[in-house]
C-alpha positions in Angstrom: -15.1 -38.4 6.0 -11.3 -38.6 5.7 -10.8 -42.4 5.6 -12.9 -45.2 4.2 -12.2 -48.8 4.4 -13.3 -51.9 2.5 -13.0 -55.1 4.5 -13.3 -58.1 2.3 -13.1 -60.8 5.0 -13.0 -60.0 8.7 -9.9 -61.0 10.7 -7.9 -62.3 7.8 -4.5 -61.1 7.0 -4.3 -57.5 5.7 -7.3 -57.3 3.4 -8.2 -53.9 4.9 -7.7 -51.1 2.4 -7.3 -47.5 3.4 -8.3 -44.8 0.9 -7.9 -41.2 1.7 -10.4 -38.9 0.0 -9.6 -35.4 -1.3 -7.6 -33.7 1.4 -5.3 -31.0 0.0 -4.0 -30.1 3.5 -1.7 -33.1 3.8 1.4 -33.9 2.0 2.0 -37.0 0.0 4.4 -38.1 2.7 1.8 -37.8 5.4 -0.6 -39.8 3.3 1.8 -42.6 2.7 2.9 -42.7 6.4 -0.7 -42.9 7.7 -1.5 -45.7 5.1 1.6 -47.6 6.2 0.8 -47.1 9.9 -2.8 -48.2 9.2 -1.7 -51.4 7.5 0.8 -52.2 10.3 -1.4 -51.4 13.3 -5.1 -51.7 12.4 -5.5 -55.3 13.6 -3.6 -54.7 16.8 -5.7 -51.6 17.5 -8.9 -53.5 16.8 -7.8 -56.3 19.2 -7.1 -53.7 21.8 -10.5 -52.1 21.2 -12.1 -55.6 21.6 -10.4 -56.1 24.9 -11.7 -52.7 26.1 -15.3 -53.1 24.9 -15.9 -56.8 24.3 -17.6 -56.3 20.9 -15.8 -56.9 17.6 -17.9 -54.6 15.5 -17.6 -51.7 18.0 -13.8 -52.5 18.3 -13.3 -52.2 14.6 -15.3 -48.9 14.6 -13.1 -47.6 17.5 -9.9 -48.5 15.6 -11.1 -46.8 12.4 -12.1 -43.7 14.4 -8.8 -43.6 16.1 -7.0 -43.6 12.8 -9.3 -40.8 11.5 -8.5 -38.7 14.6 -4.8 -39.4 14.3 -4.9 -38.3 10.6 -6.8 -35.1 11.6 -4.1 -34.3 14.1 -1.2 -35.7 12.2 0.9 -32.5 12.5 0.7 -32.5 16.3 2.9 -35.6 16.5 6.1 -34.9 14.5 8.0 -37.8 16.0 7.0 -41.0 14.1 8.0 -43.1 17.1 5.3 -41.4 19.2 2.5 -41.9 16.7 1.7 -45.4 17.9 1.4 -44.3 21.5 -0.8 -41.3 20.4 -3.0 -43.7 18.5 -3.4 -46.0 21.6 -4.3 -42.9 23.7 -6.9 -41.9 21.1 -8.3 -45.5 21.1 -8.5 -45.7 24.9 -10.3 -42.3 25.0 -12.7 -43.3 22.3 -13.5 -46.6 24.2 -14.2 -44.6 27.4 -16.4 -42.2 25.6 -18.3 -45.1 24.0 -18.7 -46.8 27.3 -20.1 -43.7 28.9 -22.5 -43.1 26.0 -23.7 -46.7 26.1 -24.1 -46.6 29.9 -26.2 -43.5 29.6 -28.4 -44.9 26.8 -29.0 -48.1 28.8 -29.8 -46.2 32.0 -32.2 -43.9 30.3 -33.8 -46.6 28.1 -34.4 -48.8 31.2 -32.5 -51.6 29.6 -30.6 -54.0 31.8 -26.9 -53.7 32.1 -24.8 -55.9 30.0 -24.1 -59.4 31.3 -20.6 -60.5 32.3 -18.3 -60.2 29.3 -20.3 -57.6 27.5 -23.0 -58.0 24.8 -21.9 -60.5 22.1 -24.3 -60.8 19.4 -22.3 -61.8 16.3 -20.9 -65.2 15.6 -17.4 -63.6 15.5 -17.8 -62.2 19.0 -19.0 -65.6 20.3 -16.0 -67.4 18.7 -13.6 -64.9 20.1 -15.0 -65.2 23.6 -15.0 -69.0 23.5 -11.5 -69.3 22.1 -9.7 -66.8 24.4 -10.3 -68.2 27.9 -13.9 -67.2 28.4 -13.6 -67.1 32.2 -10.9 -64.5 32.0 -12.7 -62.4 29.4 -16.0 -62.6 31.3 -14.1 -61.5 34.5 -12.6 -58.6 32.5 -16.1 -57.6 31.5 -17.0 -57.1 35.2 -14.3 -54.6 35.9 -14.8 -50.9 35.9 -13.7 -49.2 32.6 -10.6 -47.7 34.2 -9.6 -51.0 35.9 -10.2 -52.9 32.7 -8.2 -50.4 30.6 -5.2 -50.4 33.0 -5.1 -54.2 33.3 -5.4 -54.7 29.5 -2.7 -52.2 28.7 -0.4 -53.6 31.4 -0.8 -57.3 30.7 -1.8 -57.5 27.0 0.4 -54.7 25.6 3.1 -54.9 28.4 3.1 -51.2 28.8 4.8 -49.6 31.8 2.8 -47.7 34.4 4.1 -44.4 33.0 3.0 -45.3 29.5 -0.4 -46.4 30.8 -0.7 -43.1 32.7 -0.1 -41.2 29.5 -2.6 -43.3 27.6 -5.3 -42.9 30.3 -4.5 -39.3 31.0 -4.1 -39.9 34.7 -1.3 -40.2 37.3 1.0 -43.2 37.8 -0.5 -43.6 41.3 -4.0 -43.8 39.8 -2.8 -46.5 37.3 -1.3 -48.5 40.2 -4.7 -48.2 42.1 -6.7 -49.3 39.0 -4.3 -52.3 38.3 -4.4 -53.4 42.0 -8.1 -53.2 42.3 -8.5 -54.9 38.9 -6.3 -57.7 40.1 -8.2 -58.1 43.3 -11.5 -58.2 41.4 -10.2 -60.7 38.9 -8.8 -62.9 41.7 -12.2 -63.0 43.3 -14.0 -63.9 40.1 -11.4 -66.4 39.0 -11.0 -68.2 42.3 -7.7 -66.6 43.4 -5.7 -67.4 40.2 -3.8 -64.6 38.6 
């Protein structure tokens, strides 16, 4: 494992510590840059992961895994300005993979599908759902993965359709379709409010 973290208290200001274990293939500069990026972006990536999956523990895991993957492919992104976008793309792809894997497990295990808003088992999840307009979060949980991703990236991160298309590895036209269908579904579930 390339990265390990120690979280002393969840969701408090930067108490997350990143330690890189023996990796002789990276320069000291790359190490310091990934540590700085991790300290700046981890909580934002975990919040994005939460909006995509609806579970804080899974969101934290997705964010950590995204940083690991970024570190493994650090040399592919030479422009520091593009690393955040690459990190978001990794996180979106990991969230999609997790959703597909979870859907397959539930389908083959005969378990019922998740209720609106996703499975929230921890107290932290419950508090997050209650405090952040639960009707909106529950409605988000009913959207398809692609619709939910496009709507969250557009309205939570304020990304352009082109940036969303890059993050989701699809065309701008597909992004527009996902956003429009997501808006329609949300409007139905939220009584026509947007």
